[in-house]
C-alpha positions in Angstrom: 29.6 -5.3 -151.7 29.3 -8.6 -149.9 27.2 -11.4 -151.3 23.7 -11.1 -150.0 20.4 -12.7 -150.9 17.9 -10.6 -152.9 15.7 -10.3 -149.8 18.6 -9.2 -147.6 19.5 -6.5 -150.1 16.0 -5.1 -150.3 15.8 -5.1 -146.4 19.1 -3.3 -146.2 17.9 -0.6 -148.7 14.6 -0.1 -146.9 16.3 0.1 -143.5 19.0 2.6 -144.7 16.4 4.7 -146.6 14.2 4.8 -143.5 17.2 6.0 -141.5 17.8 8.7 -144.1 21.2 7.2 -145.1 20.7 7.5 -148.9 24.5 7.4 -149.4 24.6 3.9 -148.0 21.4 2.8 -149.6 22.4 3.6 -153.2 25.5 1.4 -152.8 23.0 -1.5 -153.0 21.9 -0.2 -156.5 23.9 -1.2 -159.6 25.5 1.8 -161.4 22.9 1.2 -164.2 19.6 -0.4 -163.4 16.0 -0.6 -164.6 13.4 1.0 -162.4 9.9 0.4 -163.7 11.4 -0.3 -167.1 13.3 3.0 -167.2 17.1 2.9 -167.2 18.3 4.6 -164.0 21.5 5.4 -162.2 22.1 5.8 -158.5 21.5 9.6 -158.6 18.1 9.0 -160.0 17.2 6.6 -157.2 18.5 9.1 -154.7 16.4 11.9 -156.2 13.3 9.6 -156.1 13.9 8.8 -152.4 14.5 12.5 -151.6 11.3 13.4 -153.5 9.3 10.9 -151.4 10.6 12.2 -148.1 10.0 15.8 -149.2 6.4 15.1 -149.8 5.9 12.5 -147.1 8.4 13.0 -144.2 7.0 10.1 -142.2 7.0 7.7 -145.2 7.2 4.2 -143.9 7.5 0.8 -145.5 6.4 -2.3 -143.5 7.5 -5.5 -145.1 4.8 -8.2 -144.8 6.4 -11.1 -146.7 9.1 -11.9 -149.2 9.5 -14.8 -151.6 12.9 -15.4 -153.3 13.7 -17.4 -156.5 17.3 -17.1 -157.7 18.1 -13.5 -158.5 14.6 -12.3 -157.8 12.6 -11.4 -154.7 8.9 -10.5 -154.6 7.8 -8.4 -151.7 4.5 -7.5 -150.2 4.4 -4.2 -148.2 2.2 -1.8 -146.4 3.3 1.8 -147.2 2.1 4.7 -145.0 2.6 8.3 -144.3 1.2 11.8 -144.3 1.2 13.9 -147.4 2.5 17.2 -146.0 4.7 18.5 -148.8 5.1 18.7 -152.6 5.0 15.1 -153.8 6.4 14.9 -157.4 4.3 18.0 -158.4 1.3 17.1 -156.3 0.5 19.8 -153.7 0.2 18.6 -150.1 -3.2 17.3 -148.9 -2.3 16.9 -145.2 -4.0 13.5 -145.4 -2.6 10.3 -143.9 -2.6 7.3 -146.2 -1.9 3.6 -146.3 -1.1 1.8 -149.5 -0.7 -1.9 -150.3 2.4 -2.5 -152.4 4.1 -5.3 -154.2 7.4 -5.3 -156.0 9.7 -7.6 -157.8 13.4 -6.9 -157.5 16.3 -8.6 -159.3 19.7 -8.6 -157.5 23.0 -9.5 -159.2 26.2 -9.6 -157.1 24.5 -7.8 -154.2 23.1 -4.9 -156.2 19.6 -4.2 -157.5 19.6 -4.3 -161.3 15.8 -4.3 -161.9 12.8 -3.1 -160.0 9.1 -3.3 -160.7 6.3 -2.1 -158.3 2.6 -1.8 -158.1 0.7 -0.1 -155.2 -2.9 0.7 -154.4 -4.9 2.0 -151.4 -5.9 -0.5 -148.7 
């Protein structure tokens, strides 16, 4: 993994995930990381992304701004999609949605080691 800023790593993950290339995206995740305070491995990240796409095939993340400080980057997003399939146990509503999201990501040696997120409707 090449040395990249935290913001570059997050952009790469979002771009690869949007393209459906989960194999490449998980390479930017450390073998062991914290996701919302839960110890996670790359397979858990992959399953989370697959679950999102299963429930919201047109899931899109639009980065609005990022602020870096050392190993950390804080990101503001607009998340949108249409809930057409099972979404982590929630039956499809067929409804389109937009959500405001913010996260904080810590990157060490080009890989995500910690991720915290909060999201709420626009």
